[in-house]
C-alpha positions in Angstrom: 2.9 34.7 5.8 1.9 38.6 5.9 3.3 40.3 9.1 2.5 43.8 9.8 5.7 45.1 11.1 4.4 48.6 11.8 1.8 46.9 14.3 3.9 44.1 15.5 6.4 46.9 16.7 3.8 49.0 18.4 2.4 46.1 20.3 5.9 45.5 21.3 6.5 48.7 22.4 3.1 49.0 24.2 3.6 45.9 25.9 7.3 47.0 27.0 5.8 50.4 28.4 3.3 48.3 30.5 6.0 46.0 31.8 8.0 49.0 32.7 5.4 50.5 34.3 4.0 47.6 36.3 7.8 47.0 37.6 8.1 50.6 38.7 4.6 50.2 40.6 5.9 47.3 42.2 9.2 48.8 43.4 7.6 52.0 44.5 9.1 54.1 41.8 5.9 55.0 39.9 2.5 56.4 41.2 -0.7 54.0 40.7 -4.3 55.2 39.6 -6.6 53.9 42.5 -10.1 52.9 41.6 -13.0 53.9 44.1 -14.1 51.9 47.1 -17.1 50.9 45.6 -15.5 49.7 42.3 -13.0 47.7 45.0 -15.8 46.5 46.7 -17.7 45.1 43.9 -14.1 43.3 42.5 -13.7 41.7 46.0 -17.3 40.4 45.7 -17.1 39.1 42.6 -13.8 37.1 43.4 -15.5 35.5 46.3 -18.3 34.6 44.5 -16.4 32.8 41.9 -14.1 31.0 44.5 -16.9 29.7 46.6 -19.5 28.8 43.4 -16.2 26.7 42.0 -16.1 25.0 45.7 -19.9 24.4 45.6 -19.9 23.3 42.1 -17.2 20.4 42.8 -18.5 19.3 45.9 -22.0 18.7 44.4 -20.0 17.0 41.5 -18.7 14.8 44.1 -21.9 14.3 45.7 -23.9 13.2 42.8 -21.0 11.0 41.4 -18.3 10.0 44.0 -16.5 7.7 41.3 -13.8 10.2 39.8 -13.4 7.4 36.8 -17.2 8.0 36.1 -16.7 12.0 36.3 -13.6 11.9 33.9 -16.0 9.8 31.3 -18.8 12.3 31.7 -16.3 15.1 31.2 -15.1 13.9 28.0 -18.2 13.1 26.5 -19.7 16.7 27.4 -16.3 18.2 25.8 -16.7 15.8 22.6 -20.3 16.9 22.5 -21.5 13.2 22.7 -24.6 11.9 24.8 -23.1 9.8 27.8 -24.2 6.3 28.2 -26.9 5.4 31.0 -25.2 4.3 34.2 -26.9 1.9 36.7 -26.6 3.1 40.0 -25.3 1.1 42.5 -28.8 0.1 44.5 -30.0 -0.7 41.2 -27.1 -3.3 41.0 -27.4 -4.6 44.4 -31.1 -4.8 43.9 -30.5 -6.9 40.7 -27.9 -9.1 42.2 -30.3 -10.1 45.5 -33.0 -10.8 42.7 -30.6 -13.3 40.8 -29.5 -14.8 44.2 -33.0 -15.1 45.3 -33.8 -17.2 42.2 -31.0 -19.6 42.7 -32.1 -20.1 46.4 -35.7 -20.2 45.6 -38.3 -17.5 46.0 -40.4 -19.8 48.0 -37.9 -20.1 50.6 -37.9 -17.2 53.7 -34.4 -16.2 52.3 -35.4 -16.3 48.6 -38.4 -14.5 49.2 -37.0 -11.9 51.5 -34.2 -11.3 48.7 -36.6 -10.6 46.0 -38.7 -7.9 48.5 -35.2 -6.1 49.4 -33.8 -6.4 45.5 -37.2 -4.7 44.4 -36.9 -2.2 47.0 -33.3 -1.7 46.1 -34.1 -1.0 42.5 -36.5 1.3 43.2 -34.3 3.4 45.4 -31.8 3.3 42.5 -34.2 4.9 40.1 -35.2 7.6 42.5 -31.6 8.3 43.3 -30.8 8.4 39.2 -33.7 10.8 39.1 -32.4 12.8 41.4 -29.1 13.0 39.8 -30.4 13.7 36.7 -32.7 16.7 38.1 -30.0 18.1 40.0 -27.4 18.3 37.2 -30.1 20.2 35.0 -31.6 22.6 37.8 -28.3 23.2 40.1 -25.2 22.1 38.5 -25.8 23.7 35.1 -26.5 27.1 36.1 -23.3 27.2 38.4 -21.3 26.0 35.4 -22.7 28.2 33.0 -21.8 31.2 35.4 -18.2 30.1 35.7 -17.6 29.3 31.8 -19.7 32.1 30.6 -20.2 35.1 33.1 -17.1 34.7 35.0 -14.8 34.2 31.7 -16.3 37.5 30.5 -15.8 39.4 33.8 -12.4 38.2 33.7 -11.2 39.7 30.1 -12.8 42.9 30.9 -10.9 43.2 34.2 -7.9 42.4 32.4 -8.6 45.1 29.6 -9.2 47.5 32.5 -5.9 46.7 34.2 -3.8 47.0 30.9 -5.6 50.4 30.4 -4.7 51.5 34.0 -1.4 50.9 33.2 -1.3 53.2 29.5 -3.1 55.7 31.8 -0.4 55.7 34.6 2.5 55.4 32.0 0.9 58.6 30.4 0.6 60.3 33.6 4.1 59.5 34.1 5.6 60.7 30.7 3.4 64.2 31.0 5.4 64.5 34.3 8.8 63.9 33.0 8.0 66.2 29.8 6.9 69.4 31.7 9.7 69.1 34.2 12.3 69.1 31.2 10.1 71.8 29.8 10.1 73.9 32.8 14.2 73.1 33.0 14.7 74.3 29.5 12.5 77.1 29.9 14.7 78.7 32.8 17.9 78.1 30.6 16.2 80.3 27.9 15.2 82.8 30.4 18.6 83.6 31.7 19.5 85.2 28.3 22.4 84.9 26.3 26.2 85.6 27.2 27.7 87.7 24.6 31.0 87.9 26.4 30.9 84.1 26.1 32.9 82.2 23.3 30.2 79.8 22.4 27.0 82.0 22.1 25.2 79.3 20.2 24.1 77.6 23.3 21.4 79.9 24.1 20.3 79.1 20.7 20.3 75.5 21.2 18.5 76.2 24.5 15.5 78.2 23.1 15.2 75.3 20.4 14.8 72.6 23.0 12.4 74.7 24.9 10.5 74.6 22.4 10.8 70.9 21.1 9.6 69.9 25.0 7.0 72.3 24.7 5.4 70.4 21.7 6.6 67.3 23.6 4.1 68.2 26.5 1.4 69.0 24.3 1.6 65.6 22.7 1.6 63.8 25.9 -1.1 65.6 27.4 -3.0 64.8 24.5 -2.2 60.8 24.6 -3.1 61.6 28.4 -6.6 62.7 27.7 -7.1 59.8 25.1 -5.9 57.3 27.6 -8.2 58.7 30.2 -11.0 58.5 28.1 -10.4 54.8 27.2 -10.1 53.8 30.6 -12.9 55.5 31.9 -15.1 54.1 29.2 -13.6 50.5 30.2 -14.1 51.0 33.9 -18.0 51.8 33.2 -18.3 48.5 31.2 -16.3 46.5 33.8 -18.7 48.0 36.6 -21.9 47.2 35.1 -20.6 43.6 34.8 -19.7 43.3 38.3 -23.2 44.8 39.3 -24.5 41.8 37.6 -23.1 39.5 40.4 -26.2 40.7 42.1 -28.4 38.9 39.5 -26.1 36.0 39.6 -26.9 35.7 43.2 -30.5 35.8 43.0 -30.5 33.3 39.9 -28.4 30.8 42.1 -30.4 31.4 45.2 -33.5 30.0 42.9 -31.5 27.3 41.5 -30.6 26.3 45.3 -34.2 26.0 46.2 -34.8 23.9 43.6 -32.0 21.8 44.6 -33.1 21.4 47.9 -36.6 20.4 46.6 -35.3 17.6 44.5 -33.0 16.5 47.4 -36.1 16.4 49.8 -38.3 14.4 47.2 -35.3 12.2 46.8 -35.1 11.2 50.7 -39.0 11.5 51.0 -39.4 8.6 48.2 -36.3 6.9 49.9 -38.1 6.8 53.1 -41.4 5.8 51.8 -40.0 2.7 50.1 -37.9 1.7 53.0 -41.4 2.0 55.3 -43.1 -0.2 52.7 -40.1 -2.6 52.6 -40.2 -2.6 56.3 -43.6 -3.6 56.7 -43.8 -6.3 54.0 -40.8 -7.7 56.4 -42.9 -7.3 59.4 -45.3 -9.7 57.8 -43.2 -12.3 57.7 -42.8 -13.0 61.7 -41.7 -16.7 61.5 -39.2 -16.3 58.8 -36.1 -16.6 61.4 -37.7 -19.4 63.5 -38.4 -21.1 60.3 -35.0 -21.0 59.5 -33.6 -22.0 62.7 -36.0 -24.7 63.1 -35.4 -26.1 59.7 -31.6 -26.2 60.5 -31.6 -27.4 63.9 -34.2 -30.5 63.2 -33.5 -34.1 64.2 -34.7 -37.3 63.9 -36.6 -36.7 67.5 -37.9 -33.6 66.8 -40.9 -34.8 65.4 -42.0 -36.7 68.6 -41.2 -33.4 70.6 -43.4 -31.4 68.6 -46.2 -33.8 69.3 -45.6 -33.6 72.8 -45.9 -29.6 72.7 -48.4 -28.7 70.1 -48.6 -25.5 71.6 -45.1 -24.4 69.7 -46.4 -24.8 66.2 -50.0 -23.9 66.5 -51.4 -20.6 65.8 -51.2 -18.1 68.9 -54.8 -17.7 69.9 -54.8 -13.9 70.9 -58.4 -14.0 72.5 -56.8 -16.3 75.0 -53.8 -14.5 75.7 -54.0 -12.6 79.0 -51.5 -9.7 80.5 -49.2 -10.6 83.0 -49.4 -9.4 86.6 -46.0 -7.5 85.8 -43.7 -7.0 82.9 -46.3 -4.7 80.8 -44.8 -1.7 79.4 -45.9 1.3 77.5 -44.7 2.1 73.9 -45.0 4.7 71.1 -45.9 3.9 67.8 -43.3 5.1 65.4 -45.1 4.4 62.1 -48.4 3.5 60.7 -49.1 -0.3 60.5 -51.9 -2.1 58.9 -52.6 -5.7 60.8 -52.3 -8.6 57.8 -54.7 -10.7 60.0 -57.1 -11.0 62.7 -54.1 -12.0 65.0 -52.4 -8.6 64.7 -53.3 -5.2 65.9 -53.3 -2.0 63.6 -51.3 0.8 64.6 -51.3 4.6 64.3 -48.1 6.7 64.2 -47.5 8.5 67.5 -50.1 6.5 69.8 -49.1 4.8 72.8 -49.9 1.1 73.5 -49.3 -1.3 76.4 -47.2 -3.9 75.4 -46.1 -7.3 77.0 -44.5 -10.8 75.8 -45.7 -14.2 76.1 -44.0 -17.5 76.6 -42.9 -19.4 73.1 -43.7 -16.0 71.0 -41.2 -14.7 68.3 -38.6 -12.4 69.6 -39.6 -9.8 66.7 -43.4 -9.4 67.9 -45.1 -8.3 71.3 -48.7 -8.5 72.1 -50.1 -4.9 72.1 -53.2 -3.4 73.7 -55.1 -0.2 73.1 -58.4 0.1 74.5 -60.5 -3.2 74.1 -58.1 -4.1 71.3 -55.7 -6.6 71.4 -52.9 -8.5 68.8 -49.6 -9.0 67.6 -47.3 -5.9 67.0 -44.0 -5.9 65.2 -41.6 -4.4 67.6 -39.6 -2.4 64.8 -42.6 -0.3 64.9 -42.3 0.8 68.4 -40.1 2.8 70.5 -40.2 1.4 74.1 -40.8 3.7 76.9 -39.2 3.2 80.2 
């Protein structure tokens, strides 16, 4: 291998000089060039931005993918520049299991048909969740990661270079100060003049020669100082421009944050609509629990009891139902509800109605009245008022 020995020695000497300067600064034995207050504020703001961006990025990752194994797998695919396989969400998997169970139990049974409806809803919720994860990863996570892996690495590299140049500048200042002190001492010795009675008058000649050498050393040190100052000022300006760019980063992250909120709001809104639709569909099966309980509790004598009390099996005739003298209550409608048949009452959200129960009626339903209209209403759509 071809080594540039001169360059290697120069680099080692520069590293040693910086190490000595850094150590003396820590021990309080050397002066340090301080940056202006505005520059310090810019660096503090940049450090704060990096710190909180990292925390927000990691926590958003945990929110979108709680499974650490899945996160590691996605990280490996990304580093290998490979497309990660599509992953089924937990809600979609739950919906698939419910639908498979419904096929086993029989989709015509109350339990089976309900499982089919709930399973289909869970699959749709899973699809909405997957779309939310995909949108958030593109619109929110990617810009944060680009800042941490791109802009911030550039800023850190330039700040390290600025710190090295500052150490070089302070070392040059210390060198100039030391050279001037020695030069002043040599000049003072030379100004005393020769002592002709001295047995060794050549000391005067040596002092004059040393004074001239230290004058040259001061000039060289001052030239190095000017060069170091110029490089430091140029690097400080470059670093300052990068740090001031943090304001643009905040504006970009603000826009991405708005997009994340919009995606999250759409996700919860669609999930809420799907659940309302499911709740409405399940509300149209008022006798499901009664059918299951009566089927499991059937005995040989139950047939004769049904004949003796036909009112429990026949359809409730709403027009014959009368409001009791006591026991009626006011209720606030929580969601819109469309009547499935003539025995039910359509509802609009936020309206107030009068409700009461009748003997033998399913506990999930009440009789509701508003004006001249009357019909069955599901309890889950109401907020009973005292």
